[in-house]
DSSP file (Angstrom, degrees, kcal/mol; ACC not computed):
  #  RESIDUE AA STRUCTURE BP1 BP2  ACC     N-H-->O    O-->H-N    N-H-->O    O-->H-N    TCO  KAPPA ALPHA  PHI   PSI    X-CA   Y-CA   Z-CA
    1    1 A M              0   0    0      0, 0.0     2,-0.3     0, 0.0     0, 0.0   0.000 360.0 360.0 360.0 146.6 -127.1  -51.7  242.7
    2    2 A H        -     0   0    0      1,-0.0     2,-0.2     2,-0.0     3,-0.0  -0.727 360.0-112.5-101.3 153.6 -126.9  -54.7  240.4
    3    3 A S     >  -     0   0    0     -2,-0.3     4,-1.7     1,-0.1     3,-0.2  -0.526  20.8-120.6 -82.7 153.8 -129.1  -57.8  240.9
    4    4 A L  H  > S+     0   0    0      1,-0.2     4,-2.5     2,-0.2     5,-0.2   0.883 112.7  55.3 -59.5 -45.5 -127.5  -61.1  241.8
    5    5 A E  H  > S+     0   0    0      1,-0.2     4,-2.2     2,-0.2    -1,-0.2   0.889 107.7  50.3 -60.7 -40.2 -128.8  -62.8  238.6
    6    6 A G  H  > S+     0   0    0      2,-0.2     4,-2.5     1,-0.2    -1,-0.2   0.904 110.8  48.6 -60.4 -46.5 -127.1  -60.1  236.4
    7    7 A L  H  X S+     0   0    0     -4,-1.7     4,-2.6     2,-0.2    -2,-0.2   0.911 112.0  48.4 -66.2 -44.1 -123.8  -60.5  238.1
    8    8 A L  H  X>S+     0   0    0     -4,-2.5     5,-2.5     2,-0.2     4,-1.0   0.894 111.0  50.6 -59.8 -43.2 -123.9  -64.3  237.8
    9    9 A E  H ><5S+     0   0    0     -4,-2.2     3,-0.7    -5,-0.2    -1,-0.2   0.943 111.4  48.0 -64.0 -45.9 -124.8  -64.1  234.2
   10   10 A L  H 3<5S+     0   0    0     -4,-2.5    -2,-0.2     1,-0.3    -1,-0.2   0.935 116.1  43.5 -60.3 -44.2 -121.8  -61.6  233.6
   11   11 A A  H 3<5S-     0   0    0     -4,-2.6    -1,-0.3    -5,-0.1    -2,-0.2   0.574 107.1-129.3 -78.1 -11.4 -119.4  -63.9  235.5
   12   12 A K  T <<5 +     0   0    0     -4,-1.0     2,-0.4    -3,-0.7    -3,-0.2   0.970  59.9 144.9  57.9  54.8 -120.9  -67.0  233.7
   13   13 A L      < -     0   0    0     -5,-2.5    -1,-0.2    -6,-0.1    -2,-0.1  -0.966  51.3-119.7-125.7 137.8 -121.3  -68.6  237.2
   14   14 A A     >  -     0   0    0     -2,-0.4     4,-1.6     1,-0.1     3,-0.1  -0.442  21.4-122.1 -71.4 151.7 -124.1  -70.9  238.2
   15   15 A R  H  > S+     0   0    0      1,-0.2     4,-1.6     2,-0.2     5,-0.2   0.868 112.3  52.8 -62.0 -39.6 -126.4  -69.9  241.1
   16   16 A S  H  > S+     0   0    0      1,-0.2     4,-2.2     2,-0.2    -1,-0.2   0.833 105.3  54.9 -69.1 -32.2 -125.5  -73.0  243.0
   17   17 A T  H  > S+     0   0    0      1,-0.2     4,-2.6     2,-0.2     5,-0.2   0.927 105.8  52.4 -65.2 -45.7 -121.8  -72.4  242.7
   18   18 A F  H  X S+     0   0    0     -4,-1.6     4,-1.7     1,-0.2    -1,-0.2   0.864 112.4  43.3 -52.6 -43.4 -122.2  -69.0  244.1
   19   19 A Y  H  X S+     0   0    0     -4,-1.6     4,-1.9     2,-0.2    -1,-0.2   0.840 112.4  53.8 -77.3 -33.2 -124.0  -70.2  247.2
   20   20 A Y  H  X S+     0   0    0     -4,-2.2     4,-2.2     2,-0.2    -2,-0.2   0.930 111.2  45.2 -64.3 -44.7 -121.7  -73.2  247.6
   21   21 A R  H  X S+     0   0    0     -4,-2.6     4,-1.7     1,-0.2    -2,-0.2   0.870 111.5  53.3 -65.6 -38.7 -118.6  -70.9  247.6
   22   22 A Q  H  X S+     0   0    0     -4,-1.7     4,-0.6    -5,-0.2    -1,-0.2   0.864 112.8  43.7 -61.5 -39.3 -120.3  -68.5  250.0
   23   23 A K  H  X S+     0   0    0     -4,-1.9     4,-0.6     1,-0.2     3,-0.5   0.862 111.4  53.8 -77.0 -37.8 -121.1  -71.3  252.5
   24   24 A A  H  < S+     0   0    0     -4,-2.2     3,-0.4     1,-0.2    -2,-0.2   0.801 102.6  58.3 -66.4 -32.4 -117.5  -72.8  252.1
   25   25 A A  H  < S+     0   0    0     -4,-1.7    -1,-0.2     1,-0.2    -2,-0.2   0.748 104.3  53.0 -69.7 -25.4 -115.9  -69.4  252.9
   26   26 A K  H  < S+     0   0    0     -4,-0.6    -1,-0.2    -3,-0.5    -2,-0.2   0.672  89.2  95.7 -83.7 -18.2 -117.8  -69.4  256.3
   27   27 A R  S  < S-     0   0    0     -4,-0.6     2,-0.2    -3,-0.4    -3,-0.0  -0.353  79.5-114.4 -73.8 149.0 -116.5  -72.8  257.3
   28   28 A S        -     0   0    0      1,-0.1     2,-0.6    -2,-0.1    -1,-0.1  -0.511  36.7 -95.8 -85.4 163.1 -113.5  -73.1  259.6
   29   29 A D    >   -     0   0    0      1,-0.2     3,-1.4    -2,-0.2     4,-0.2  -0.666  27.9-156.4 -83.8 119.8 -110.3  -74.6  258.3
   30   30 A R  T 3  S+     0   0    0     -2,-0.6     3,-0.2     1,-0.3     4,-0.2   0.680  93.6  48.8 -69.5 -17.5 -110.3  -78.2  259.4
   31   31 A H  T 3> S+     0   0    0      1,-0.1     4,-3.0     2,-0.1    -1,-0.3   0.088  76.2 112.5-105.4  21.5 -106.4  -78.4  259.1
   32   32 A A  H <> S+     0   0    0     -3,-1.4     4,-2.3     2,-0.2    -1,-0.1   0.951  81.2  44.0 -58.0 -51.8 -105.8  -75.1  261.2
   33   33 A A  H  > S+     0   0    0     -4,-0.2     4,-2.1     1,-0.2    -1,-0.2   0.883 115.3  48.7 -67.5 -40.0 -104.1  -76.9  264.1
   34   34 A L  H  > S+     0   0    0      2,-0.2     4,-3.1     1,-0.2    -1,-0.2   0.908 110.0  52.0 -66.4 -42.0 -102.1  -79.2  261.8
   35   35 A K  H  X S+     0   0    0     -4,-3.0     4,-2.7     1,-0.2     5,-0.2   0.923 108.5  50.9 -58.2 -45.5 -100.9  -76.2  259.8
   36   36 A A  H  X S+     0   0    0     -4,-2.3     4,-2.4    -5,-0.2    -1,-0.2   0.918 111.7  47.4 -53.9 -46.5  -99.8  -74.5  263.0
   37   37 A A  H  X S+     0   0    0     -4,-2.1     4,-2.8     2,-0.2     5,-0.3   0.940 113.1  49.1 -64.2 -47.7  -97.8  -77.6  264.0
   38   38 A I  H  X S+     0   0    0     -4,-3.1     4,-2.6     1,-0.2    -2,-0.2   0.911 111.5  47.7 -58.1 -44.0  -96.3  -77.8  260.5
   39   39 A K  H  X S+     0   0    0     -4,-2.7     4,-2.2     2,-0.2    -1,-0.2   0.881 111.9  50.8 -65.4 -40.0  -95.3  -74.1  260.5
   40   40 A A  H  X S+     0   0    0     -4,-2.4     4,-2.2    -5,-0.2    -2,-0.2   0.951 114.0  44.4 -67.9 -46.1  -93.7  -74.5  264.1
   41   41 A I  H  X S+     0   0    0     -4,-2.8     4,-1.7     2,-0.2     6,-0.2   0.948 114.3  48.6 -57.7 -49.2  -91.7  -77.6  263.1
   42   42 A F  H  <>S+     0   0    0     -4,-2.6     5,-2.6    -5,-0.3     7,-0.3   0.887 115.6  43.4 -64.6 -37.6  -90.6  -76.0  259.8
   43   43 A D  H ><5S+     0   0    0     -4,-2.2     3,-1.4     3,-0.2    -1,-0.2   0.838 108.5  58.9 -76.2 -31.7  -89.5  -72.7  261.6
   44   44 A S  H 3<5S+     0   0    0     -4,-2.2    -2,-0.2     1,-0.3    -1,-0.2   0.796 108.6  45.7 -70.5 -28.0  -87.8  -74.6  264.5
   45   45 A H  T ><5S-     0   0    0     -4,-1.7     3,-1.5    -5,-0.2    -1,-0.3   0.187 116.0-116.4 -99.4  17.2  -85.6  -76.2  262.0
   46   46 A K  T < 5 -     0   0    0     -3,-1.4    -3,-0.2     1,-0.3    -2,-0.1   0.799  69.1 -58.8  55.3  37.3  -84.8  -72.9  260.1
   47   47 A G  T 3 <S+     0   0    0     -5,-2.6    35,-2.2    -6,-0.2    -1,-0.3   0.606 109.0 116.0  81.7   8.2  -86.5  -74.1  256.9
   48   48 A R    <   +     0   0    0     -3,-1.5     2,-0.5    -6,-0.3    -2,-0.1   0.649  52.2  87.6 -89.4 -15.0  -84.3  -77.1  256.3
   49   49 A Y        -     0   0    0     -7,-0.3     2,-0.1    -8,-0.1    -4,-0.1  -0.709  58.1-161.6 -91.1 133.3  -87.1  -79.8  256.7
   50   50 A G     >  -     0   0    0     -2,-0.5     4,-2.5    30,-0.1     5,-0.2  -0.346  44.6 -79.3 -95.8-174.9  -89.1  -80.8  253.8
   51   51 A Y  H  > S+     0   0    0      1,-0.2     4,-3.1     2,-0.2     5,-0.2   0.887 127.5  56.2 -60.4 -38.4  -92.5  -82.7  254.0
   52   52 A R  H  > S+     0   0    0      1,-0.2     4,-2.3     2,-0.2    -1,-0.2   0.963 113.4  37.8 -57.9 -53.4  -90.9  -86.0  254.6
   53   53 A R  H  > S+     0   0    0      2,-0.2     4,-2.7     1,-0.2    -1,-0.2   0.890 115.7  54.0 -60.3 -39.7  -88.9  -84.9  257.8
   54   54 A V  H  X S+     0   0    0     -4,-2.5     4,-2.9     1,-0.2    -1,-0.2   0.924 110.3  47.5 -65.5 -43.5  -91.9  -82.7  258.9
   55   55 A T  H  X S+     0   0    0     -4,-3.1     4,-1.9    -5,-0.2    -1,-0.2   0.910 110.8  51.6 -60.3 -42.4  -94.2  -85.8  258.6
   56   56 A A  H  X S+     0   0    0     -4,-2.3     4,-1.9    -5,-0.2    -2,-0.2   0.907 110.4  48.5 -61.4 -42.8  -91.7  -87.9  260.5
   57   57 A Q  H  X S+     0   0    0     -4,-2.7     4,-1.6     1,-0.2    -2,-0.2   0.934 109.6  52.3 -62.4 -45.0  -91.6  -85.3  263.3
   58   58 A L  H  <>S+     0   0    0     -4,-2.9     5,-2.6     1,-0.2     4,-0.3   0.884 108.1  51.3 -61.4 -35.7  -95.3  -85.1  263.5
   59   59 A H  H ><5S+     0   0    0     -4,-1.9     3,-1.2     1,-0.2    -1,-0.2   0.865 107.4  53.0 -69.0 -35.5  -95.4  -88.9  263.9
   60   60 A R  H 3<5S+     0   0    0     -4,-1.9    -1,-0.2     1,-0.2    -2,-0.2   0.757 105.7  53.6 -69.5 -22.6  -92.9  -88.7  266.7
   61   61 A L  T 3<5S-     0   0    0     -4,-1.6    -1,-0.2     2,-0.2    -2,-0.2   0.458 125.7-104.8 -87.6   0.6  -95.2  -86.2  268.4
   62   62 A G  T < 5S+     0   0    0     -3,-1.2     2,-0.8     1,-0.3    -3,-0.2   0.480  77.9 134.8  92.7   8.1  -98.0  -88.6  268.1
   63   63 A R      < -     0   0    0     -5,-2.6     2,-0.7    -6,-0.2    -1,-0.3  -0.814  44.6-151.3 -90.0 111.4  -99.9  -86.9  265.2
   64   64 A R        +     0   0    0     -2,-0.8     2,-0.3    -3,-0.1    -5,-0.0  -0.782  34.5 151.9 -88.6 116.8 -100.9  -89.5  262.6
   65   65 A V        -     0   0    0     -2,-0.7     2,-0.1   -10,-0.2    -6,-0.1  -0.995  45.9-110.1-145.0 137.9 -101.0  -87.7  259.3
   66   66 A N     >  -     0   0    0     -2,-0.3     4,-1.6     1,-0.1     3,-0.4  -0.452  23.6-129.3 -67.7 143.0 -100.5  -88.7  255.7
   67   67 A H  H  > S+     0   0    0      1,-0.2     4,-2.2     2,-0.2     5,-0.2   0.779 107.8  58.2 -61.9 -27.8  -97.4  -87.5  254.1
   68   68 A K  H  > S+     0   0    0      2,-0.2     4,-2.2     1,-0.2    -1,-0.2   0.824 104.0  51.0 -75.7 -28.0  -99.4  -86.2  251.1
   69   69 A T  H  > S+     0   0    0     -3,-0.4     4,-2.0     2,-0.2    -2,-0.2   0.876 110.7  49.4 -68.5 -38.9 -101.5  -84.1  253.4
   70   70 A V  H  X S+     0   0    0     -4,-1.6     4,-2.6     2,-0.2     5,-0.2   0.927 112.4  48.7 -62.9 -47.2  -98.3  -82.6  254.8
   71   71 A Q  H  X S+     0   0    0     -4,-2.2     4,-2.6     1,-0.2     5,-0.2   0.934 113.0  46.3 -59.4 -52.1  -97.0  -82.0  251.3
   72   72 A S  H  X S+     0   0    0     -4,-2.2     4,-2.1     1,-0.2    -1,-0.2   0.892 113.7  48.1 -64.5 -38.2 -100.2  -80.3  250.1
   73   73 A L  H  X S+     0   0    0     -4,-2.0     4,-1.9     2,-0.2    -2,-0.2   0.914 112.3  48.1 -68.1 -44.9 -100.5  -78.1  253.2
   74   74 A M  H  X>S+     0   0    0     -4,-2.6     5,-2.4     1,-0.2     4,-0.7   0.922 112.5  50.2 -62.6 -42.5  -96.8  -77.0  253.1
   75   75 A A  H ><5S+     0   0    0     -4,-2.6     3,-1.0     1,-0.2    -2,-0.2   0.936 111.2  49.4 -60.6 -44.6  -97.2  -76.2  249.3
   76   76 A G  H 3<5S+     0   0    0     -4,-2.1    -1,-0.2     1,-0.3    -2,-0.2   0.793 111.8  47.0 -64.1 -32.7 -100.3  -74.2  250.1
   77   77 A M  H 3<5S-     0   0    0     -4,-1.9    -1,-0.3     2,-0.1    -2,-0.2   0.460 115.3-115.0 -90.4  -1.1  -98.6  -72.3  252.9
   78   78 A G  T <<5 +     0   0    0     -3,-1.0     2,-0.7    -4,-0.7    -3,-0.2   0.678  62.4 152.7  81.0  17.4  -95.6  -71.6  250.6
   79   79 A L      < +     0   0    0     -5,-2.4     2,-0.4    -6,-0.2    -1,-0.2  -0.740  11.2 165.7 -86.5 110.0  -93.1  -73.7  252.8
   80   80 A K        -     0   0    0     -2,-0.7   -30,-0.1   -30,-0.1   -31,-0.1  -0.994  33.3-121.6-129.2 125.2  -90.3  -75.1  250.7
   81   81 A S        -     0   0    0     -2,-0.4     2,-0.5     1,-0.1   -33,-0.2  -0.223  26.1-108.7 -70.2 154.3  -87.1  -76.5  252.3
   82   82 A L        -     0   0    0    -35,-2.2     2,-0.7   -36,-0.1    -1,-0.1  -0.698  28.4-147.7 -78.5 127.0  -83.7  -75.2  251.6
   83   83 A V        -     0   0    0     -2,-0.5   -35,-0.0    -3,-0.1     3,-0.0  -0.891  11.2-148.0-103.1 112.4  -81.7  -77.6  249.5
   84   84 A R        -     0   0    0     -2,-0.7     2,-0.1   -36,-0.1     3,-0.1  -0.627  22.9-111.0 -85.5 137.1  -78.0  -77.4  250.4
   85   85 A P        -     0   0    0      0, 0.0    -1,-0.1     0, 0.0     3,-0.1  -0.384  36.4-106.3 -69.6 140.6  -75.7  -78.1  247.6
   86   86 A K        -     0   0    0     -2,-0.1     2,-0.2     1,-0.1    -3,-0.0  -0.298  36.8-108.0 -64.3 142.0  -73.7  -81.4  248.0
   87   87 A K        -     0   0    0      1,-0.1     2,-0.4    -3,-0.1    -1,-0.1  -0.515  38.0-112.5 -70.1 137.3  -70.0  -80.9  248.9
   88   88 A Y        +     0   0    0     -2,-0.2     2,-0.5    -3,-0.1    -1,-0.1  -0.569  39.6 174.7 -75.0 125.3  -67.7  -81.7  245.9
   89   89 A R        +     0   0    0     -2,-0.4    -3,-0.0     1,-0.1    -1,-0.0  -0.979  14.1 173.2-129.6 127.6  -65.6  -84.8  246.4
   90   90 A S        +     0   0    0     -2,-0.5     2,-0.3    32,-0.1    -1,-0.1   0.618  48.0 106.4-106.6 -10.7  -63.4  -86.1  243.5
   91   91 A Y        +     0   0    0      1,-0.1     3,-0.1     3,-0.0    -2,-0.0  -0.543  34.7 169.8 -75.8 127.7  -61.5  -88.9  245.4
   92   92 A R        -     0   0    0      1,-0.4     2,-0.3    -2,-0.3    -1,-0.1   0.199  41.7-123.6-117.7  10.8  -62.8  -92.2  244.3
   93   93 A G  S    S-     0   0    0      1,-0.2     2,-1.3     2,-0.1    -1,-0.4  -0.592  76.9  -8.1  78.8-139.6  -60.1  -94.5  246.0
   94   94 A E  S    S+     0   0    0     -2,-0.3     2,-0.5    -3,-0.1    -1,-0.2  -0.467  85.7 156.7 -92.2  63.7  -58.2  -96.8  243.8
   95   95 A A        -     0   0    0     -2,-1.3     2,-0.1     2,-0.1    -3,-0.1  -0.766  56.7  -9.3 -91.7 128.5  -60.2  -96.4  240.7
   96   96 A G  S    S-     0   0    0     -2,-0.5     2,-0.4     2,-0.0     0, 0.0  -0.460 100.7 -58.3  86.6-165.5  -58.5  -97.2  237.4
   97   97 A R        -     0   0    0     -2,-0.1     2,-0.4     0, 0.0    -2,-0.1  -0.927  43.9-121.7-123.0 151.5  -54.8  -97.9  237.3
   98   98 A T        -     0   0    0     -2,-0.4     3,-0.1     1,-0.1    -2,-0.0  -0.743  29.5-120.4 -93.5 130.4  -51.9  -95.8  238.3
   99   99 A A        -     0   0    0     -2,-0.4     2,-0.1     1,-0.1    -1,-0.1  -0.346  35.4 -99.7 -66.6 149.8  -49.4  -95.0  235.6
  100  100 A P        -     0   0    0      0, 0.0     2,-1.4     0, 0.0     3,-0.2  -0.458  30.2-117.3 -74.8 148.9  -45.8  -96.1  236.3
  101  101 A D        +     0   0    0      1,-0.2     3,-0.2     2,-0.1    -3,-0.0  -0.653  43.8 165.5 -85.5  81.2  -43.4  -93.5  237.5
  102  102 A L  S    S+     0   0    0     -2,-1.4    -1,-0.2     1,-0.2    -3,-0.0   0.826  73.4  47.0 -71.3 -33.0  -40.9  -93.5  234.6
  103  103 A L  S >  S-     0   0    0     -3,-0.2     3,-2.1     2,-0.0    -1,-0.2   0.745  84.6-153.0 -81.8 -20.3  -39.2  -90.2  235.6
  104  104 A Q  T 3  S-     0   0    0      1,-0.3     3,-0.1    -3,-0.2    -2,-0.1   0.855  71.0 -57.3  47.2  46.1  -38.8  -91.1  239.3
  105  105 A R  T 3  S+     0   0    0      1,-0.2     2,-0.9     2,-0.0    -1,-0.3   0.645 106.1 128.2  60.4  21.0  -38.8  -87.3  240.1
  106  106 A K    <   +     0   0    0     -3,-2.1    -1,-0.2     1,-0.2    36,-0.0  -0.832  25.3 165.0-104.6  98.4  -35.9  -86.6  237.8
  107  107 A F        +     0   0    0     -2,-0.9    33,-0.3    -3,-0.1    -1,-0.2   0.568  37.9 103.0 -95.4  -9.3  -37.5  -83.7  235.8
  108  108 A G        -     0   0    0     31,-0.1     2,-0.3    -3,-0.1    33,-0.3  -0.386  51.2-165.7 -73.0 152.0  -34.2  -82.4  234.1
  109  109 A A        -     0   0    0     31,-1.2     3,-0.1     1,-0.1    -2,-0.0  -0.973  26.3-137.5-135.8 152.8  -33.4  -83.2  230.6
  110  110 A D  S    S+     0   0    0     -2,-0.3     2,-0.3     1,-0.1    31,-0.1   0.729  88.3   3.5 -86.3 -18.5  -30.2  -82.9  228.5
  111  111 A R  S >  S-     0   0    0     27,-0.2     3,-0.7    29,-0.1     4,-0.2  -0.945  92.4 -69.0-154.5 176.8  -32.1  -81.5  225.4
  112  112 A A  T 3  S+     0   0    0     -2,-0.3    27,-0.1     1,-0.2    -2,-0.1  -0.249 106.6  21.4 -74.5 151.5  -35.5  -80.4  224.2
  113  113 A N  T 3  S+     0   0    0      2,-0.2    -1,-0.2     1,-0.1     3,-0.2   0.708  90.2 108.4  71.3  22.7  -38.4  -82.7  223.7
  114  114 A R  S <  S+     0   0    0     -3,-0.7     2,-0.4    24,-0.4    -2,-0.1   0.753  82.0  24.3 -95.7 -32.4  -37.0  -85.5  225.9
  115  115 A K  E     -A  138   0A   0     23,-0.5    23,-2.0    -4,-0.2     2,-0.5  -0.979  63.2-171.9-137.1 126.5  -39.4  -85.2  228.8
  116  116 A W  E     -A  137   0A   0     -2,-0.4     2,-0.3    21,-0.2    21,-0.2  -0.968  13.9-179.7-110.3 128.5  -43.0  -83.8  228.7
  117  117 A V  E     -A  136   0A   0     19,-2.4    19,-2.1    -2,-0.5     2,-0.3  -0.902   5.6-179.2-128.0 157.4  -44.7  -83.4  232.1
  118  118 A T  E     -A  135   0A   0     -2,-0.3     2,-0.4    17,-0.2    17,-0.2  -0.981  18.9-148.1-149.3 156.6  -48.1  -82.1  233.0
  119  119 A D  E     -A  134   0A   0     15,-1.5    15,-1.8    -2,-0.3     2,-0.5  -0.977  18.2-155.2-129.1 120.5  -50.1  -81.5  236.2
  120  120 A V  E     -A  133   0A   0     -2,-0.4     2,-0.4    13,-0.2    13,-0.2  -0.795   7.5-168.0-101.9 135.6  -53.9  -82.0  235.9
  121  121 A T  E     -A  132   0A   0     11,-2.4    11,-3.0    -2,-0.5     2,-0.5  -0.988  10.2-147.1-125.3 130.0  -56.2  -80.1  238.3
  122  122 A E  E     -A  131   0A   0     -2,-0.4     2,-0.3     9,-0.2     9,-0.2  -0.861  18.5-177.7-105.5 125.4  -59.9  -81.0  238.6
  123  123 A F  E     -A  130   0A   0      7,-3.5     7,-2.9    -2,-0.5     2,-0.6  -0.840  24.4-136.3-116.8 158.7  -62.5  -78.3  239.4
  124  124 A S  E     +A  129   0A   0     -2,-0.3     2,-0.4     5,-0.2     5,-0.2  -0.972  29.1 175.7-108.6 118.6  -66.3  -78.3  239.9
  125  125 A L  E >   -A  128   0A   0      3,-3.3     3,-2.3    -2,-0.6    -2,-0.0  -0.975  67.6 -24.3-135.3 119.2  -67.8  -75.4  238.0
  126  126 A A  T 3  S-     0   0    0     -2,-0.4    -1,-0.1     1,-0.3     3,-0.1   0.861 126.9 -50.1  47.5  41.9  -71.7  -75.0  237.9
  127  127 A G  T 3  S+     0   0    0      1,-0.3    -1,-0.3     0, 0.0     2,-0.3   0.430 120.7 101.1  85.8  -6.3  -72.1  -78.8  238.5
  128  128 A D  E <  S-A  125   0A   0     -3,-2.3    -3,-3.3     2,-0.0     2,-0.4  -0.785  72.9-114.0-111.3 164.8  -69.7  -79.9  235.8
  129  129 A K  E     -A  124   0A   0     -2,-0.3     2,-0.4    -5,-0.2    -5,-0.2  -0.740  27.5-168.3 -92.6 136.5  -66.2  -81.1  236.0
  130  130 A L  E     -A  123   0A   0     -7,-2.9    -7,-3.5    -2,-0.4     2,-0.5  -0.987   5.9-155.7-126.5 126.4  -63.5  -79.0  234.5
  131  131 A Y  E     -A  122   0A   0     -2,-0.4    29,-1.9    -9,-0.2     2,-0.5  -0.908   5.1-166.9-106.9 130.7  -60.0  -80.2  234.0
  132  132 A L  E     -AB 121 159A   0    -11,-3.0   -11,-2.4    -2,-0.5     2,-0.6  -0.958   5.4-171.0-113.7 124.2  -57.0  -77.8  233.8
  133  133 A S  E     -AB 120 158A   0     25,-2.9    25,-2.5    -2,-0.5     2,-0.7  -0.952   9.7-163.5-122.9 121.6  -53.8  -79.2  232.6
  134  134 A R  E     -AB 119 157A   0    -15,-1.8   -15,-1.5    -2,-0.6     2,-0.3  -0.910  20.7-172.6-103.9 112.9  -50.5  -77.1  232.7
  135  135 A S  E     +AB 118 156A   0     21,-2.3    21,-2.2    -2,-0.7     2,-0.3  -0.790   9.5 172.9-109.8 146.6  -47.9  -78.8  230.4
  136  136 A W  E     -AB 117 155A   0    -19,-2.1   -19,-2.4    -2,-0.3     2,-0.7  -0.993  30.8-128.6-152.2 151.7  -44.3  -78.0  229.9
  137  137 A I  E     -AB 116 154A   0     17,-1.6    17,-1.0    -2,-0.3     2,-0.6  -0.907  31.6-139.0 -98.0 118.4  -41.4  -79.5  228.1
  138  138 A S  E     +AB 115 153A   0    -23,-2.0   -23,-0.5    -2,-0.7   -24,-0.4  -0.660  37.8 155.4 -84.3 123.5  -38.5  -79.9  230.4
  139  139 A T        +     0   0    0     13,-1.2     2,-0.5    -2,-0.6    -1,-0.1   0.191  33.6 125.3-122.2  13.0  -35.0  -79.0  229.2
  140  140 A M        -     0   0    0    -33,-0.3   -31,-1.2    11,-0.1     2,-0.3  -0.668  47.6-152.0 -85.0 126.6  -33.4  -78.2  232.4
  141  141 A A        -     0   0    0     -2,-0.5     2,-0.5   -33,-0.3   -31,-0.1  -0.678  17.1-129.1 -92.8 146.7  -30.3  -80.1  233.2
  142  142 A R  S    S+     0   0    0     -2,-0.3     2,-0.3     4,-0.1    -1,-0.1  -0.205  70.3 111.1 -88.5  42.5  -29.4  -80.8  236.9
  143  143 A S  S  > S-     0   0    0     -2,-0.5     4,-1.7     1,-0.1     3,-0.3  -0.809  78.8-116.1-114.1 164.5  -25.9  -79.5  236.7
  144  144 A S  H  > S+     0   0    0     -2,-0.3     4,-1.7     1,-0.2     5,-0.1   0.845 114.5  55.4 -64.4 -33.0  -24.4  -76.4  238.2
  145  145 A R  H  > S+     0   0    0      1,-0.2     4,-1.4     2,-0.2    -1,-0.2   0.846 107.1  48.7 -69.3 -32.9  -23.7  -75.0  234.7
  146  146 A S  H  > S+     0   0    0     -3,-0.3     4,-1.2     2,-0.2     5,-0.4   0.850 108.3  53.4 -80.9 -28.5  -27.2  -75.3  233.7
  147  147 A R  H  < S+     0   0    0     -4,-1.7    -2,-0.2     1,-0.2    -1,-0.2   0.876 107.3  54.2 -70.7 -32.0  -28.5  -73.6  237.0
  148  148 A R  H  < S+     0   0    0     -4,-1.7    -1,-0.2     1,-0.2    -2,-0.2   0.888 110.2  43.9 -63.7 -40.4  -26.2  -70.6  236.3
  149  149 A R  H  < S-     0   0    0     -4,-1.4    -1,-0.2    -5,-0.1    -2,-0.2   0.647 113.4-120.5 -84.9 -12.8  -27.6  -70.1  232.8
  150  150 A G     <  -     0   0    0     -4,-1.2    -3,-0.1    -5,-0.1    -4,-0.1   0.093  34.1-126.2 101.3 -22.2  -31.2  -70.5  234.1
  151  151 A G        -     0   0    0     -5,-0.4     2,-0.3     1,-0.1   -11,-0.1  -0.119  25.9-104.9  72.3-175.4  -32.2  -73.4  232.0
  152  152 A H        +     0   0    0      2,-0.0   -13,-1.2   -15,-0.0     2,-0.4  -0.987  30.0 176.7-154.0 142.2  -35.4  -73.4  229.9
  153  153 A A  E     -B  138   0A   0     -2,-0.3     2,-0.3   -15,-0.2   -15,-0.2  -0.948  21.6-142.1-146.4 126.1  -38.9  -74.8  230.0
  154  154 A S  E     -B  137   0A   0    -17,-1.0   -17,-1.6    -2,-0.4     2,-0.4  -0.696  26.7-170.0 -81.1 135.9  -41.7  -74.1  227.5
  155  155 A K  E     +B  136   0A   0     -2,-0.3     2,-0.3   -19,-0.2   -19,-0.2  -0.977  14.9 161.6-136.0 148.3  -45.1  -73.9  229.2
  156  156 A W  E     -B  135   0A   0    -21,-2.2   -21,-2.3    -2,-0.4     2,-0.4  -0.988  29.3-123.9-157.7 158.5  -48.8  -73.7  228.0
  157  157 A W  E     -B  134   0A   0     -2,-0.3     2,-0.4   -23,-0.2   -23,-0.2  -0.823  19.6-172.5-109.0 139.9  -52.3  -74.3  229.5
  158  158 A T  E     -B  133   0A   0    -25,-2.5   -25,-2.9    -2,-0.4     2,-0.6  -0.999   5.9-162.1-129.5 132.5  -54.9  -76.7  228.2
  159  159 A I  E      B  132   0A   0     -2,-0.4   -27,-0.2   -27,-0.2    -2,-0.0  -0.969 360.0 360.0-117.0 123.9  -58.5  -76.9  229.4
  160  160 A C              0   0    0    -29,-1.9   -28,-0.1    -2,-0.6    -1,-0.1   0.364 360.0 360.0-105.1 360.0  -60.4  -80.0  228.6
């Protein structure tokens, strides 16, 4: 068996620190009831409540406790709320100005390079906005002769 002094010297620990820690380990947890209440609230809301909402719920139940205490105890217990990603919304109302409708839905053209049209689609990818533009040069005439021949349109994709 090793002596206590030898072990403390090896661990580079003061004798008073050893006895303080030994006494502290025997003490009961003063926040045991609060931890149980926090765990119950957290579990009842399926892990969606963070420390702010847990603190508010405790206040509603009549338990006056500081939010920093709740935050510290939740961190110590490993309780971290689930953060749901925000739903992507691209509509901003009447932002900017609307371009005039020069074609008035008449996409046919009598020869090449007369009408260029595009369709822009906005995607959210990994938190960034991605714009996909499919452009084509319209050379389709709106006559029965053109429809029989099939017309022609050059198409290409652009990613911005």
